[in-house]
N, C-alpha and C positions, 0 to 999 in steps of 0.2 A: 250466672254470668253469661252474657251473650258473646258469640264469636265475633272477632273483629271483621270489619268489612274489608274484603280483599279487592285491590285494584287490578282486576283481570281485564286484559285487553285482547281483543280478537284481531290478529293480524298475521299475514303470511310469515313463515319461519325465516325465509330469505330476507325479508324486510327488517324483521326484528334483529337478526344477526348482523345485517349491514349497518344498522344504526349503532349497535353496540361496538362493533369492530371499528367503525369510523371514529367513535369517541376514544377508544383505546389507542388507535393510531395517532390521532391528534395529540393526545396526552403524551405519548412516547416521543413524538417529534418535538413538541414545544417545551416539555418540562423534564426531559430526561437525556436525550441523545445528542441533540444538535447544539453547538455553542452559539452565543450571541456574538455577532461580528464586532460589536463595540468593545466588550471587555474580554472576549475569548473564553468565557466561562459557561459551564452548565449550571443549572440551579443548585445542585448539591455542593459544588465548589464555591459558588457565590455565598451560599448560606454558611458554609464552613468559615470562610474568611470574615464575614460580617459577625458571626457569633464570637469568633476569637477577638475581633476588635472591640466588641461589647464587653468582653472579659478583660480588656486592657492588656492583652498579650502582645505587647509591642516588641520590636527587635531588641530594645535595650532593657526589657523587664524580665524577671525570672520566668521560666516556662511553667506551665501547669500540666497536670496529668491529662493524657489524651482522653481518659474515661470521662473527665469533667467536661471537656470540649464536646465530645460525642453526645453526652447527656444533654447539654444545652441545645445542640443542633436538633436532635430528634424531639426534644421536649418543646421547643419553641418554634422551629422553622420547617423541619424536614420529617414528615410523618412516615418514615420507613425504618427498616431494621438497622440496628447499631453496626452490624457487620459491614453493610454496604457503605455506611458513612465512614467507618474507620478505614476501610480499604481505600476510599477516596482520599482521606487525610494522609494515609501512608504514602500513596503515590505522589502527592504534592510535595512530600519531603524527600523523595529519593532523587539524588543528583544524577543517577544513571537513567532515570525514567523521564525527568523533567529538566529541560535545558536551564531554566532559571527557577529553582525551587521557590515555592510560595510559602512553605512552612519549614521552620527550623526545628528538626526533630532531635530529641535527646534520648538515646537508648538504641535498641536494636530495631531498625526499620527495614530489615531485609537486605538482600545483596543481589549482585548481578548473576549469581548462580541459580537464582529462583527460589531461595529460601524465604519463608514468610517472616513478617515482622513479629516482634513479641506482642503479647496481649496488651490491650490498651491500658490495663491497670499498672503496667510496668513502664510505659513510655511517657515522655513529656513533649510538649510542643509549644511553639510561639511563632508569630509571624516573622517573615523576612523583610528586608528592605524593599524587595520587589512587590510583595503583597501590600506593604505600606503605601507604595506609589499607586497601586490599584485603588486603594481606599481613600486616597488623599482628597479631602473636601467633602467626604460623605455626610458630614454634619452641617454643611453650608448650603443646603437646598440645591445641590448640583444635579441630583437625579430624583426620579419619582419613586415613591414607596407604595406598597400595597399591603393589605391585611394578610396576616399569617393564616395558616390553614384553620386554626381554632378561633380566629378573630380577636385574640387577646393582645396582639402586638402588630408591628409592622416590619416589613423587610424590603430591601431595595430591589427594584426591578432589574437594574443594571448598576455596575459600579462606575465611579467617575473615570477610572482607568487612565492614569497618566503614563502608563507603560503599554507598548503595543503587544499585549499578551497573546492575542490569537495566533499571530505568526511567530512570535518569539518562542512560545512554549508548544504551539501546535495543539491538535485535538484529534481524537478518534471517537467514533460512536456509530452504532447501528440502530436505526429507527425502523419503522414499518414502511417498506417500499423505498427507502432512501438511507444513505449513510454519509458519513463525513470522514475524511482522512487528510489531516494537515500536518506536515512535518515541522519540527522546530527550526527557527532561523536565528541568525546572529542579530542581537539588539542594535549594535552600532550600525550595521548595514541597513536595518530597517529605519533607523533615525535619519540616516543619510538620504534614503529614498523619500521619507516623509518631508524632509526639508526641501528636497529637489521638487517634489510635487507642489509644495506651497509656492515656490518661486516660479514654477512652470506648470500652471494648471492644465495645460493641454498636453502634458507629457504622455507618451505612449508606453505600453507595457515593455517594449524593447528598450526604451530609455531607462526604465526602472530596473530591468533585469541586469543592466550593466552595474548597478549599485547593489543589487541583491542577486549574486551569481548562483545561489543555490542554498539548500538547507544546511543547517549547522547542528548536527546531532550531538546529544550529550555524551555519547560513548565514542565520539570521534569517527574514525574510519576514513575511507577515501571515496569520494563521489566520482564515478566513472561514466556518467551519462553524457552523451554529446551535448554541446552547448545549444545546438539548434533544438533538440528535444526538450531541454530545460525551458527554453524561451517559449516553445509552443505550449508546454504544460501550464506555465504562468499566464499565457495569453488566453487560454480556454478555461482555466480553472480545473482541468482534469489531465491526468498523466501519471507517470511513475518515475522514480529515481533509482538508479542502480548503485548500490552501496556495497563496497568491499571492505574486508578487514585490512588493517594496516600491518605490514610485515617487513622484516629486514633479514638479511643474510648474515649469519654469525659464523665467522671462520674458526675452525678448530685446528688442531695440529695435524701434520702429515697430509695436507691437502683435503682433509675432510671438512664438512660444514653441516650446519643445521639451520632451519628457518625458525625465527621467533616471531610469533604473532603478538603484537602489543596493544591492538585495539580491535574490537569485534563490532559487527554491525548493530545498529539500534534495535532494541527489543529482542535480541537473541540471547537466550540463557546459556551461559558459558558451560555449565555442567551438561546440558542437553546437547550442545554442539560437540563436546568431547565424546559423549556417548555415541553420537551419530558417526563420527569419524572412526571410533573403535569398532562399531558394527560393520562398517564398510571394510575395515581391515580384516576382521574375522571372516567376512564373506568373500575375501580375496578379490575385492573390486577396486582396490587402490594399489596397483602393482608397483608403483614407484615409491610408495611410502612404507617405512619399516615400523615406525612407532610414533606415538603421540604422548606427550607428558604435560601435565599441568603444574607449572612452577610458580603460579601466581601467589602474590602476597596481597598488599594493598593495590598494586598495579597488576594489570593482566600480563601474563607471560605464558603463552602456549608454545611448547617446543615440538617441532615436526622434524623427525629424523628420516632422511631418505634411505632407500635401499642400498645405494652405494654412491660414491662421490662423483660418478660419471653422469648422474641424473641431472637434467637441466632444471634449475630451481623454478624458472618461469613456467615450464611445462608442468612441473609438480603442482605449483600453486593454481595453475589454470584448471587442472583436473579437480582440485579440491573446490575451487570456486563453482564448478559446474555441478558437483555432486553433494555439496554441503552448504550450510548456512553461513559459511565464510563470505558468501555473496548473497545479498537479498535484494528484492525490489520493494521499495516503499511507495505506496500509492499516494497520489495527490487528488483529492476530491474536495474542493473548497465549497462544500454545501453548508451554508450557515443561515442563521436567522437574522434578517435585517432589522432595522429599528421599528418596523411595523409588525414584527414577529412572523414574517413570511419567509419560509425556507426557499433558498435559491442558490445556485452555483455562481460564485463571483470569481472574476479574475484578479490578478495581483493589484491592478490599479483600483478596482472597485473596493477591494478590502481596505487599502490604504486610505482611499477617499472617505469611506464610512468611518474609519477611526478619526480622521481629521474633522469631519462634520460633528462627531460626538464631542471632540475636544473643544470645538467652537461653542457648542451648546452648553457644555459644562462651564466654560469661561464666562459666557453671558449670564447664566443662572447664578454663578458664584459672585459675579460683579453686582447683579441686582440684589442678591442677598446682603452683600456688604453695604450697598447703598441704603437698604432698609435699616440695617443696624446703625449706620452713620446718621440717618435722618432721625431715628429714635434718640440717639445720644445727643445730637444737636438740639433736639426739642427739650431734652432734660437739662442740658447745659444752659439753654436760653432761660429756662425757669430759675436755675441757680443764680444767673447773673441778675435777674429781676429781684430775687430775694436779697442779694448782697446790696443792691442799690436802695432797697427799702427794708433793711434788716430790722430796725426797731419796730416798724409797723407789722412786719410778719410775725415777730416774736409776740407782740401784743395780741394779734388775732389768734395765734395758736394757744395762748394762755387764757384768753378771756371769752372767746366765742364758743358757743355750744356746737356749732358745725363749722369748724375752721376751714375745711376743704372747700365748701361751697362759697364761703366768704372770700377766701383767697382767689378763687376763680373769678368771682364777681368784681372784686376790688382791683385786681391787676390784669384782668383779661387773660388768665392762664388757661391752658388746656388741662384736661383731667390727668394726663400723664405728668405734666409739670407740677401740678398741685400735689399729686401723690409722691413725687420725688422730693419735693420740699419738706413734706411732712415726715418722710423717712430719713431725712438728712441727720447725721450725727452732730452733736454739739461741737466736737473738736474740729469739724469741718468749717466752722465759722471764723477761723482765723484769717488774717489778711492775705497770707501767702497762698491759701487755697483759692482765693478769688483770682489771683494772678495766674495760677496753674490752670484754672478753668478757662480763662480767656485764651491762654496759649493752646490748650487742647481744642477749644472751639475754632480757633483760626486754622490749626493743623487739619482738623476734620473737614472744615469747609474747603480747604485746598484739595484734600483727598477726594472729596465728593465731586468737585469740579473735574478732577482728572478722570475719575471713574465714569462720569457722565460722558466725557469726551471719548473714552474708550468704547463705550457702547455705540456711539454714533459714528465712530471712525473704523471702518472695516480693515484698512491696511494696518492700523495699530493692533487690532485683535490678532491678525495673522502674525504680526511681528512678535506678539506675546506668546503665541503658540510655538513659534520657532524657537523662542528663548527657552520655553519649557522642554521642548524636544532636545535642545542642546544640553540642558541640565541632565536629562535622562541619559543622553549619550555619554556625558562625562562620568556619571555615576555607575553606569553598567556597560561601558564601552570596552574596547579591546585592550586598553591600558590597565584594566583590572583583571585579577585572576579569574573571576567569574565570566568576564566578557570576551576573553581570548577565543578566537575561532578554533574549533576543535576538529571539524571535518575538513579535510583537504579537498579542494576542487581539482581533481586530476583530469587527465586526458582520457578519451574513450580508448579502451584497450585495443591493441593491435590484434589482428587475426592470427593468433598463435595456433598452429596446427597441433592438436593433441592426438597422439597415436592412441588407438583404443587400448593398447597395452597399459596406458596410464590408469585406466579404469578397470581393466580385466586382466587377469593372469592368463597368458596364452598356454593352452594345453590341447592335445589332440582328443577329439571326441567323435563318436559315430551317432548320427541322428537317424531315428527310425520313425516313419510315418505310415500308418495303416490306411487301408482303403476307406475306412469310415472316419478318418481324420484324427486319430489318436496319435500324439507325438511325444517323443521322449529322447533323451540322449544318454549314451553310455560312455564312460571314460575309455580313451584309447581308440585306435582305429581297428574295429572288430573285423575279423576275417570269417569267423564262424557265425554267420547270420542265421543259420538254421536253428540255433539254440534260442533265438528270441521268441518269446511267447506273445500271442495276441488273444484278444477276447474271442469267445465263440462266435462264429459267423463272420469274423474279420480276418484279414490277411495282410501280408506285407505289400506296400506299394512303392515307397521311396526309402532308399538307404543312402545317406550322404556321409562321407568321411571328411570332416571339416575340423576347424579349430574354434576355441571359445571366443576368439576375437573376430570371427567372421559374421557376416549377415546372411540371412536366408531371404529369398524372394518368393512370394506366393502369388499365384494367379488364380482368381476365381472365375466361374462361368459367367459372372456378371460383368466381366471386363475390367475389374479393379485389381490393382496390384497392391500387395501388403508386404511389410518388411518386418522380419523377426531378428532379434539379437540372439545368437546361439547361446550366450551365457545365461539368458533368461529362461531357457527351456528347462522343463522338469528333468531331474536326474533320476537314475536308478533303473532297475531291471523290471519294474512293474509295467503296467499298461500305459503309463504316462497320463496326459491330460488332453481333452478335446482341443483341437486347434482353434475352435470358435471362441474359447474362453480368452484367447490371447489377441485375436483380431476380431473386428466387427464384420465378419462374413455373414451376409444376409442368409436368412433361413432357407430361402428358395434357391440359393447358389451353392455350387459344389466346388471342390478343389480340382483344379486343372493341372497345375504344375508347381513343383517345389524344387528350388535349386540354389546353389551357393552364388552369392553376388560377386561378380568380378568387374571392378570399375573399368570403364573404357570399352567394354564389349558391346556388341550390337545384337539385338534380338529380332526375330521374325515372328510376328503374332498373326493369328488368323482365326476367323469365326467359322461356325458350322455352315454358313452360307457361301463359303469360299472367298470371302473378302479378307484382305490382310494388308499389312504394311511393316516396314522396318522401324524400330525405335531404339534409341540409345539406352543402354541398361541404366545409366546414371539418372535418366529421366523418370524411371519407374519407381525409384526409391521413395517410400512414403514416410512421413515424419510422425504420423498419428495412427491410432488403432483403426481408424475409419478407412485407411488405405488411400489410393490415388486412382481416379478413374482415367484409364488410358484408352480403352476401346469403346467406341460408341456403337451400340448394338440395337438392331431393330426388334420388333415383336417376333417372338419365337426363335430368335437367334441367340446362340450361346458362344462365349469365347471357348475355343477348343484346343488351340495349340500355341506353344511358345517355345521356339527352338533357337539356340545360338546360331549366329550367322558364321558359316565357315565355307570359304570357296567363292565361286563367282556365278553359280547357277542354282536355280530353285527347281525342285521336283515336287509336284502335287499329284495326288490320286484321289478320285472320288469313290464313294461306295457303289457307283455304277461301273466300277473297274475300268476307268479311263485314266491313263497316265499322261501327264503333260510336263515338259521340261522347257524352261525359258531363262533368259538372262536375269541375274539379280538386279541389274541396273534398271529394269523395268518396274521394280517395286520401290516406291518412294520412301524416304525417311521422314517420319512425322513424330511430333511429340504426343499427339492424341488424335483420334478421329475414327472414321469408318474404314478407311483404307480403300484399296482398289480391288477389282475382281481378279483373282488369281486364276480361276478356272470356271468355265461356264457349265452349268448343269441344266438339263431339260427336266429331269425328275430325279434329283439326287442331292447329295451334300458332300462336304469335304471329309475324306477318310483319314488322310495323313499328309504331312508336308515335311520337307527336309531341304537342306542346302548341301552342295558338294562342288568340287572342282571339276569342270567339264572334261578337261584333258585326262583326268585320272579315272573317270567313269563313275557310275552310280552303284553303291553297294547296298545290300539288304540282308537281313537274317533269314535263313532258311533252316529251321530246326536248330541244330547246334553249330551249323556251318554259316559262314558269311560268303555270299556270292557277289561277284562284281560284273557289271555289264559295262565294258570299256567304250563301246560305240553307242552313244545315246542320240546320234544324229536323227534317226527316224522319228524320235519322239519330241524333238526340239521344234518349237513353234513360238508364236507370239503369246504373251500373257492374255488371259481371258478367252482362249479358245477351248475346244472340247477335249482334245487329246485323242489317244488311241490305246488299244489294249496293251498291257505291260508285256515284257519279255516272258518267254516260257520259264517256268519255275518260280515266278513271283508268288509270294504267299497269298493264300486264299482270303486271309483276313484284311488284305489291302493295307498292310502296314510295312514301313521300312525297317522298323526295329521290333 
């Protein structure tokens, strides 16, 4: 036996990988992750619904086992694992996951706690009325079909979709290099917008947003995104929506109260939410909350117990919104496949227009299909009428001729279809009454054909028919029905409630230790015996701060960036702590300059090694991220060197050339960031130290264990940027004020 010939191609690895990855990416985008703008479905969902319609699982028929449905889907249409298909089926049946469920599930289909559904052999399913609307007209040549993966059958490329499913149920998916995220909306509001767009083809997105004010999530909640942000998101097709849990205050006896959460944000697992709140309570990060209880049955009821009755409920809830999933952001990225199977981001108007264009195409194809059926029936009825007019001759030909079909065609100028129909006619159809009924049917079909032909030629009539269909959809799934009632409340953007840090962290005194090499830790209480604190070999004490857990620390690096640390986030214990660089993104070539407690409203004097500096408000240096905030602009070879609180009305600077200069604080500008001004001029030196003081009280400095004060600093006072003169007798040799 000879070896098979191998198709070995010689090509660069990058080219081979590129071709294969591109094929994978296209397959993921087109056939897995992005929905079609016309029916809002991905292939697996479309195949599920089509397979169930083939099984006659209508809303008014008994359901069948999900294992039967999944078997049909993977055997005929979807060549993937049964788990993936069953997971998709389960989600379409969950009323907390899908705004308008497409599958009516019987049995355990999971819950909002995150519990999984029962195995497919135990559960049953059938289509819902919404799914029936999506499939309406599927057998009337309304959409194109393509061959299945094995070539043995056909599947629809898209569903006729008499229901605006893309926006009504939303969609989420991650492809290669792109993703989609569309929240669910209210069907009646979408129908109103579609009707308005038909009547006003030039309508803007802002016009449509007045009719579609925001998403309508299946789990309810309160939308607190500003109206301008919602409109901008719909205008661009990208944005996000801020969604909060719905809560109410429940009064108890003797002035006490508790908060009851009745609706939680979309796609938040209730059990995980409670676990997160409990973890924060255990970590003592929710100082205003005493306990959380889950008293849910069929409805959600989460009870939040405050520490005491003096707690402000709004402040308590605001602290929970900031630290838990009681508030989430749901992204909007309307990246969908258009009718040409091209992915692109559409705005609200384009999505609605694409749906209307699809409905017009479905209407036209359905009308042509009906016309074809009518023409065929009229042709048959015409043959029947000829047969009744010449009944005796027809009977004779059928009885006596060897080839009656050809003889009938030749004798009465019939078509092949008419001759075949006459030959297949039953004897009991030859009664006189049947002839009258045929004439009546012929006249009715002729009138219907004329009407349908006019419909195809009359565009305003077609749009009127589409409007009527949309009105029927609105009536069937509108706000007057239990399914169609709006669940998500469109609320106002929340007011700026000031949340004290105590709402997040329990206040307690601590002492923070930071070593020369940047190892930081905190110890409970305001320690007085700092000599007992151990450091690594070769390391030693540098900063000791007695603060509270609700305080913030400000860090300055030699790169001129300020960083902010929350005291409660620092490592606890009497070990060596952790490197400061693990908590902030301090560059490897930068060192720690200063570490101090943040005091709002204070002003700082910052200076570089080159003697340039400026004043900055301490509130301006607070950073919101690990990366810090660049405040000082430094040149090559220049480091940030000093950051001192401003106290008094005078600045004293000394260089390592041992020249002291004193000048008025007013000569130093207040800046938000920059290089600053020259504090002292050096011929061949750099800044050694800087401080501020009150001129009338004199300048003080440390001399060993004593503090010395020079009350008359007039000889050293000059303008900023001059050289200065030698300091008073007894000034430290290290040229430092402290």
